[in-house]
C-alpha positions as CSV (number, residue, x, y, z in Angstrom):
1,X,22.6,11.4,2.4
2,X,20.1,9.1,4.5
3,X,18.2,5.7,3.1
4,X,15.8,4.4,5.5
5,X,14.5,1.0,4.5
6,X,10.6,0.3,5.6
7,X,10.7,-3.1,5.6
8,X,9.8,-6.3,7.4
9,X,11.7,-9.6,7.8
10,X,9.1,-12.0,6.6
11,X,8.9,-10.3,2.8
12,X,10.8,-12.0,0.3
13,X,10.8,-9.0,-1.7
14,X,12.9,-6.7,1.4
15,X,15.3,-9.5,1.8
16,X,15.7,-9.4,-2.3
17,X,15.6,-5.8,-2.2
18,X,18.2,-5.7,0.3
19,X,20.2,-7.9,-1.5
20,X,20.0,-5.8,-5.0
21,X,20.4,-2.6,-3.1
22,X,23.8,-3.4,-1.0
23,X,24.9,-4.6,-4.2
24,X,24.5,-1.6,-6.0
25,X,26.4,0.2,-3.4
26,X,29.6,-2.6,-3.9
27,X,29.0,-1.9,-7.8
28,X,29.5,2.0,-7.0
29,X,32.1,1.4,-4.8
30,X,34.2,-0.5,-7.6
31,X,33.7,2.7,-9.9
32,X,35.7,4.6,-7.3
33,X,31.8,6.5,-6.3
34,X,31.3,6.6,-2.4
35,X,28.5,8.7,-1.2
36,X,28.7,9.7,2.4
37,X,25.8,7.1,3.2
38,X,23.9,6.5,6.3
39,X,21.8,3.7,6.0
40,X,18.7,2.7,8.6
41,X,16.1,-0.2,8.8
42,X,12.6,0.8,10.0
43,X,9.8,-1.4,11.2
44,X,7.1,-2.5,9.5
45,X,4.9,-5.2,9.7
46,X,2.6,-7.3,6.9
47,X,1.0,-9.5,9.4
48,X,0.6,-8.2,12.9
49,X,-1.9,-10.9,14.0
50,X,-0.2,-13.2,13.7
51,X,1.3,-15.6,16.7
52,X,4.0,-15.4,19.0
53,X,5.2,-19.2,19.4
54,X,5.4,-20.3,23.4
55,X,6.1,-23.5,25.1
56,X,2.6,-24.8,24.1
57,X,2.2,-24.0,20.6
58,X,4.1,-24.6,17.3
59,X,3.9,-21.8,14.4
60,X,2.1,-22.8,11.4
61,X,4.0,-22.9,8.1
62,X,3.7,-19.8,5.9
63,X,2.5,-22.1,2.8
64,X,-1.1,-22.6,4.6
65,X,-1.3,-18.4,5.4
66,X,-0.1,-18.1,1.7
67,X,-3.6,-20.4,0.9
68,X,-5.8,-18.4,2.7
69,X,-4.6,-15.1,1.4
70,X,-4.6,-16.3,-2.3
71,X,-7.8,-19.1,-2.2
72,X,-5.6,-22.6,-2.7
73,X,-2.8,-24.3,-1.7
74,X,-1.9,-24.3,-5.7
75,X,-2.1,-20.6,-6.2
76,X,0.3,-20.0,-3.1
77,X,2.6,-23.0,-4.2
78,X,2.8,-20.7,-7.3
79,X,3.3,-17.6,-5.8
80,X,6.7,-19.4,-3.6
81,X,7.7,-20.8,-6.1
82,X,8.3,-17.7,-8.1
83,X,9.2,-15.0,-5.5
84,X,11.7,-18.2,-4.6
85,X,13.1,-18.4,-8.4
86,X,13.7,-14.8,-8.5
87,X,16.0,-15.3,-4.8
88,X,18.1,-17.6,-6.2
89,X,19.1,-14.8,-8.8
90,X,20.4,-12.6,-6.1
91,X,22.2,-15.6,-4.2
92,X,19.9,-16.2,-1.7
93,X,18.0,-19.6,-1.3
94,X,14.2,-19.8,-0.4
95,X,12.9,-22.6,1.8
96,X,9.3,-21.7,1.6
97,X,8.2,-25.5,2.2
98,X,9.5,-25.2,5.8
99,X,9.0,-21.3,6.7
100,X,7.1,-20.8,9.7
101,X,4.2,-17.9,10.5
102,X,5.9,-15.3,12.8
103,X,4.6,-12.2,14.8
104,X,7.9,-9.9,14.0
105,X,7.7,-7.1,16.5
106,X,10.4,-9.1,18.8
107,X,12.5,-9.5,15.4
108,X,12.2,-5.3,15.1
109,X,12.5,-4.5,18.4
110,X,16.3,-7.1,18.1
111,X,17.2,-4.0,15.3
112,X,16.6,-1.8,17.0
113,X,18.0,-2.8,20.0
114,X,21.1,-3.6,17.6
115,X,21.0,0.3,16.0
116,X,21.4,2.1,19.1
117,X,23.8,0.2,20.6
118,X,25.6,-1.0,17.2
119,X,24.5,0.8,14.1
120,X,26.5,-0.7,12.2
121,X,25.3,-4.1,12.6
122,X,22.0,-3.5,12.1
123,X,22.4,-4.9,8.7
124,X,23.7,-7.6,9.1
125,X,21.3,-8.8,11.9
126,X,18.8,-8.1,9.4
127,X,20.5,-10.7,7.3
128,X,21.0,-13.1,9.9
129,X,16.9,-12.7,11.5
130,X,15.8,-13.4,7.3
131,X,18.1,-16.0,6.5
132,X,16.8,-18.0,9.8
133,X,13.3,-17.2,8.5
134,X,13.6,-17.8,4.8
135,X,16.3,-20.9,5.0
136,X,16.3,-22.2,7.7
137,X,12.6,-22.8,8.9
138,X,13.8,-21.4,12.2
139,X,10.9,-19.5,14.5
140,X,11.9,-15.6,14.5
141,X,9.8,-14.8,16.9
142,X,11.1,-17.0,19.3
143,X,13.9,-15.6,21.9
144,X,16.1,-17.6,21.4
145,X,16.6,-17.9,17.8
146,X,16.8,-13.6,17.9
147,X,19.5,-14.4,20.4
148,X,21.0,-16.4,17.8
149,X,20.5,-15.0,15.3
150,X,22.2,-11.6,16.9
151,X,25.4,-13.5,18.0
152,X,25.6,-15.3,14.2
153,X,25.7,-11.4,13.7
154,X,28.7,-10.3,15.8
155,X,26.0,-8.3,18.1
156,X,26.1,-9.7,21.7
157,X,24.5,-8.2,24.6
158,X,22.4,-8.7,28.4
159,X,19.7,-6.7,27.5
160,X,18.7,-8.7,24.3
161,X,15.7,-11.1,26.2
162,X,14.7,-8.0,28.5
163,X,13.8,-5.9,25.4
164,X,12.0,-8.3,23.3
165,X,9.9,-10.0,26.2
166,X,9.0,-6.9,27.8
167,X,5.3,-5.3,28.5
168,X,6.3,-2.0,29.6
169,X,4.8,0.4,27.9
170,X,7.6,2.9,28.5
171,X,10.4,0.3,27.2
172,X,12.9,2.2,25.3
173,X,13.7,-0.2,22.2
174,X,9.3,-0.6,22.3
175,X,8.6,2.9,21.2
176,X,11.0,2.7,19.1
177,X,9.1,0.2,17.3
178,X,6.0,2.2,17.6
179,X,8.0,5.5,16.1
180,X,8.6,3.4,13.1
181,X,5.2,2.2,12.2
182,X,3.9,5.2,13.3
183,X,6.6,7.0,10.9
184,X,5.8,4.8,7.9
185,X,2.3,5.5,8.7
186,X,2.7,9.4,8.4
187,X,4.7,8.9,4.9
188,X,1.8,7.0,3.8
189,X,3.5,4.6,3.3
190,X,1.7,0.8,2.7
191,X,3.7,-1.9,0.9
192,X,7.6,-2.6,1.6
193,X,9.9,-2.6,0.8
194,X,10.4,1.2,0.5
195,X,13.8,3.3,0.3
196,X,13.0,6.6,2.0
197,X,16.0,9.3,0.5
198,X,16.4,12.2,3.1
199,X,13.3,11.8,4.4
200,X,11.5,13.3,1.1
201,X,12.0,10.6,-2.2
202,X,10.2,7.2,-1.4
203,X,11.9,4.4,-3.8
204,X,9.1,1.5,-3.5
205,X,9.8,-2.2,-4.1
206,X,12.8,-4.4,-4.7
207,X,13.9,-2.2,-7.9
208,X,17.0,-4.1,-9.8
209,X,20.2,-3.3,-8.7
210,X,20.8,-1.3,-12.5
211,X,17.8,1.3,-10.7
212,X,19.4,1.6,-7.8
213,X,22.9,2.1,-9.4
214,X,21.7,4.4,-11.5
215,X,19.4,6.6,-8.8
216,X,22.5,6.4,-5.9
217,X,25.4,7.9,-8.8
218,X,22.5,10.4,-9.4
219,X,22.4,11.5,-5.6
220,X,26.0,11.1,-5.3
221,X,26.7,13.3,-8.0
222,X,23.7,16.1,-6.8
């Protein structure tokens, strides 16, 4: 069974959905249900216009971006407080007052590089990047930040920086991200997270753990 998780590392519901999905897998394993499962993360960009950090500019607070999108700082604060409370129930600490708006293209390149070299570490690197963004207030468009995230998840490669900053249109990792974005478009995916099972059955949103358990058990039985 293939599960392709379409997500963006700055999407709070993607983090929550990832945690619920992994908890469902752990629950099934505790019951002795271990489906032959291959999970991969596919790139999606919620805010492709977000700036890439540089030495001369600092990323703006996410709170300001939410205020612009939803009409006011009060509305932004209400939304962020709600999702922070939901994340806490899943054991995730959000510090959205620290979060910095960031272009996620480099983060997705990192995840594609990890998928190529050490696919068993892709979920852990994804988690590390999300932790940096949601909990630690790090700029995840910054190359050094991403290298540190990878290292924390036990992935190291001398090729990381080269692929993250490459402007070569034929760079294999850049092409892999572009392929993911096109794949999502071809499958009419317009919201994340989306869990695509065997390239045919889409489960949208951060479903609760129990829903994932029922779904995965049914597929495993079949």
